[in-house]
C-alpha positions as CSV (number, residue, x, y, z in Angstrom):
1,X,-163.6,-66.9,-98.7
2,X,-163.6,-64.8,-95.5
3,X,-166.4,-62.6,-94.2
4,X,-165.7,-59.3,-92.4
5,X,-168.2,-58.2,-89.8
6,X,-168.5,-55.2,-87.5
7,X,-170.8,-54.0,-84.8
8,X,-171.4,-50.5,-83.6
9,X,-173.1,-49.1,-80.5
10,X,-174.6,-45.6,-80.4
11,X,-176.0,-43.4,-77.6
12,X,-177.5,-40.0,-77.3
13,X,-177.3,-37.6,-74.3
14,X,-181.0,-38.1,-73.6
15,X,-180.3,-41.8,-72.9
16,X,-181.6,-43.2,-76.2
17,X,-179.2,-45.9,-77.5
18,X,-179.0,-48.8,-79.9
19,X,-176.6,-50.9,-81.9
20,X,-176.2,-52.5,-85.3
21,X,-174.2,-55.0,-87.1
22,X,-173.0,-55.2,-90.7
23,X,-170.5,-56.8,-92.9
24,X,-169.3,-57.9,-96.3
25,X,-167.1,-60.5,-98.0
26,X,-164.6,-57.8,-99.0
27,X,-162.5,-56.0,-96.4
28,X,-162.6,-52.6,-98.2
29,X,-166.4,-52.7,-98.7
30,X,-167.0,-53.7,-95.1
31,X,-164.8,-50.9,-93.9
32,X,-166.6,-48.4,-96.1
33,X,-170.0,-49.6,-95.0
34,X,-168.9,-49.3,-91.3
35,X,-167.6,-45.7,-91.9
36,X,-170.9,-44.8,-93.7
37,X,-172.9,-46.2,-90.7
38,X,-170.7,-44.3,-88.2
39,X,-171.1,-41.0,-90.1
40,X,-174.8,-41.5,-90.3
41,X,-175.3,-41.9,-86.5
42,X,-172.9,-39.1,-85.7
43,X,-174.9,-36.9,-88.1
44,X,-178.1,-37.7,-86.0
45,X,-176.3,-36.5,-82.9
46,X,-175.3,-39.9,-81.4
47,X,-171.9,-40.7,-79.9
48,X,-170.7,-43.9,-81.7
49,X,-168.4,-46.7,-80.6
50,X,-167.2,-49.4,-82.9
51,X,-167.5,-52.6,-80.8
52,X,-165.9,-55.1,-83.2
53,X,-164.4,-55.4,-86.6
54,X,-163.5,-59.0,-87.3
55,X,-162.6,-61.4,-90.0
56,X,-164.9,-64.5,-89.5
57,X,-164.1,-68.1,-90.4
58,X,-165.3,-68.9,-93.9
59,X,-166.2,-72.5,-93.0
60,X,-168.5,-71.8,-90.0
61,X,-169.2,-68.1,-90.6
62,X,-168.1,-67.2,-87.1
63,X,-170.2,-69.7,-85.2
64,X,-167.3,-72.0,-84.1
65,X,-169.2,-75.1,-85.2
66,X,-170.9,-76.2,-88.4
67,X,-173.7,-78.5,-89.5
68,X,-172.9,-82.2,-89.6
69,X,-172.7,-83.6,-93.2
70,X,-175.4,-86.3,-92.8
71,X,-177.5,-85.0,-89.8
72,X,-178.6,-81.4,-90.2
73,X,-179.7,-81.2,-86.5
74,X,-176.2,-82.1,-85.2
75,X,-173.4,-79.5,-84.9
76,X,-169.7,-80.4,-85.0
77,X,-166.7,-78.3,-84.1
78,X,-165.1,-76.3,-86.9
79,X,-161.6,-77.6,-87.6
80,X,-160.6,-74.6,-89.7
81,X,-160.8,-72.1,-86.9
82,X,-160.5,-74.5,-84.0
83,X,-164.0,-73.5,-82.7
84,X,-163.1,-69.8,-82.2
85,X,-165.1,-68.5,-85.2
86,X,-162.9,-65.4,-85.4
87,X,-159.9,-65.5,-87.7
88,X,-158.6,-62.0,-87.0
89,X,-159.8,-59.1,-84.9
90,X,-158.9,-55.6,-86.0
91,X,-158.2,-52.7,-83.6
92,X,-161.0,-50.3,-83.2
93,X,-159.9,-46.8,-82.1
């Protein structure tokens, strides 16, 4: 099962700024959560930019590597995504 993740960056005219990340296993739910977060920060007077909206690898959860089967301190490259971690990146406009 895939995981969809997003990150947004928000700034205000007075210089205050921040960011947040979110996501869900379902594309429609993740997109709805992202829209809700964007609307919230716009309502507070921030200008908002969606930095990323991605489908992450289900095997490594976007890390590009995973825990070794017998040694929990050892990391091995993820074969499913060929170490990229990101399966698909959606355009953010």
